[in-house]
C-alpha positions in Angstrom: 4.9 10.1 -7.3 1.2 10.4 -6.3 0.2 7.9 -9.0 2.7 5.4 -7.7 1.3 5.7 -4.2 -2.3 5.4 -5.3 -1.3 2.1 -7.4 0.5 0.6 -4.4 -2.5 1.5 -2.2 -5.0 -0.2 -4.6 -2.8 -3.3 -5.0 -2.5 -3.4 -1.2 -6.3 -3.3 -0.7 -6.8 -5.9 -3.4 -4.2 -8.2 -1.9 -5.8 -7.7 1.6 -9.3 -8.7 0.3 -7.9 -11.7 -1.7 -5.9 -12.8 1.4 -9.0 -12.5 3.6 -11.2 -14.5 1.2 -8.8 -17.4 0.2 -7.2 -19.1 3.1 -4.6 -20.9 0.9 -3.3 -17.5 -0.2 -3.1 -16.0 3.3 0.5 -14.8 2.7 -1.1 -12.2 0.5 -2.7 -10.7 3.7 0.9 -10.0 5.0 2.1 -8.7 1.6 -0.9 -6.2 1.5 -0.2 -5.1 5.1 3.5 -4.4 4.3 2.5 -2.4 1.1 0.1 -0.4 3.1 2.6 0.4 5.7 5.2 1.5 2.9 2.5 3.6 1.2 1.6 5.4 4.6 5.3 6.0 5.4 5.9 7.4 1.9 2.8 9.6 2.2 4.0 10.8 5.6 7.5 11.5 4.5 6.2 13.5 1.4 3.7 15.6 3.6 6.2 16.2 6.4 9.0 17.3 4.0 6.6 19.5 2.1 8.0 18.5 -1.3 5.7 18.5 -4.3 6.3 16.4 -7.3 5.4 17.5 -10.8 
């Protein structure tokens, strides 16, 4: 599960950078923001619940 969150965060950052640099692909900025929010929520849920994945 940690690997999935890391991959989602990396993709979100790349989409944020791409969306910021290319005006015609501005929708990627919103996709990146949504992915960041999902990754943060998943991280918080995992840290609050205290469950560890193997």
